[in-house]
N, C-alpha and C positions, 0 to 999 in steps of 0.2 A: 610189628613192624611202628618203633617206638622213633619220635621226632629224634631225639637227645644223641641216638647212635649216627646221625647222620651228618654234616656238614650243612649251613643253612641252603647253600646253593646245590647240592646236594641232592637236598628233601625236596628242592622246589622243582627240579628237573624229572626227578620219580613220580611228585602227583600228578605232572602235567603228564609224562610219559603214559602212564599208569589210567588214565581221565579219556586221553586220544583214543585210548584202544577200543573204548564203546563209542566212539562217536570219529570214525573213519570216513562214515559216506558222506558225501559233500553234501547233500538236503541235510540230511543230519545236523551236521556241521553248520550249515542255512537258517536252519529253525535254532537252534540253539544260539547264535547270535544275533535273535531277536528276543527269544523266551526267556533265557536267560536274563539280560539287564530290564526285563518287561516286568519277572517277578523279583525282580532286586524292588524296583522300586514298587511294585506293590505290597511286598511284606512289610518295605519300609511301614509305608503309608499306614497299611494297616496298623500297625507297629505303633505308630504316632495317633491314632486315633485308639485305644487304649491308652496311653498315654507318656506322650511326650519325654519323660524320663525312663519311660521302659522302652521305646524308642530310641535314645539317646543311649543307654546301656550296653543293647543289641552292638549298634555301632561300635562302642568302646571295646566291648571282647572282640568283635570282628576282625580291630585293626590290632589291637594286641594277640588275635591268629595271625594278621599280616606279617606282624614285626617279627614273629617267629621263624621265616620266610627269608625276609631278606629285608632293607629299606628302601630297597626301590619299589616291591609291594605294598607298605603299608605307603608309602606314599601314595601311589599311581593312584590305590585306592581309598584314600582321605579323598584326593580329588574327586573323584570319580561318588565318594557317600557324600561331597556337599556339592556336587551339582545334582544327585539325585532325593538333596532336603531341598534345595531352592525349587524343586518340582514339584515336588508334595505341599508347600507349602502356598505353592501357586496356585494347586487345586482346593483351595479352599473348600467351601462346600459343596464341592463332587465328587472331593479324595476318596469317601468310603465305596461309593458309587463305582468310582473308575478303579482303584485299586484290588477290589473285587473282583470285578471284571477280567484286570489284566491278570489277576493270581488266577482265575482258572481258567484261562483262553492262553495264557503260559503253557501252563502244567498241559494243559490237554495238548496242543503243538509238541511240545516234548516227548508226551509218550508216543506221539504220530511219529515223533523224530526217533527214538527207541525201535520202534516197529517196523519203521522201513531198516533201522539198521542191523534188526535183529539182537540184537543184545542188549540185558537191561544196562539202565541207568546206576551210573557206580554210584552215589551214596545210597544204593541197595546192602555195597558190601562195609562204605565206612560213611555214617553221614558227614565227615571233616569234607567230604567232594561237594556239598554244598556252600563249600566257601572256597573250592578250588572251580567249580562251574566259570564265573566271572574272571579267572584267571586264563580261564580255555579262552574266554570269549577276547579276551584282552589279547593273547598271542596272536590268534588267528589276524583281529584286526587290525595290530601294531607291529607286529614282526616284520611287515611285507615293505614298513615303512622306516623301519631301520632300529626300530623298538627293543631293546635286549634287558633282559633280568638282571642281568650283570654288568658291573663296570667296562667297556671297553679295553 
């Protein structure tokens, strides 16, 4: 499945629809709404610990991926990345311990959710679903409050 064969909005719809297939159980969905942001925060924090340039390069590459999906996606994820960056900086000397704890507990929680769901995680099929997970969480949390992925 090549992204250049799909218009941007169709590609985003396709990715979210496919991701939803393995996240239909309400408990699994709720777990993901907590665990995915925790894993994002922890991964970015761990990359910051490696070196701030590694952290910055990862965020930039991720935003390029999101830009390929839509302007609204990259806008939302840029704001989210900024907020996570603030939290990471505020962690100070506790960053490594907090991020390692969140990373491990977040992944354990997600695998528990998938055990409940009875389906394997989407990223086992395609690693890009690691970047779709945050969009799924945004969709679950923001759509009921009027968020739309495309202009109204």
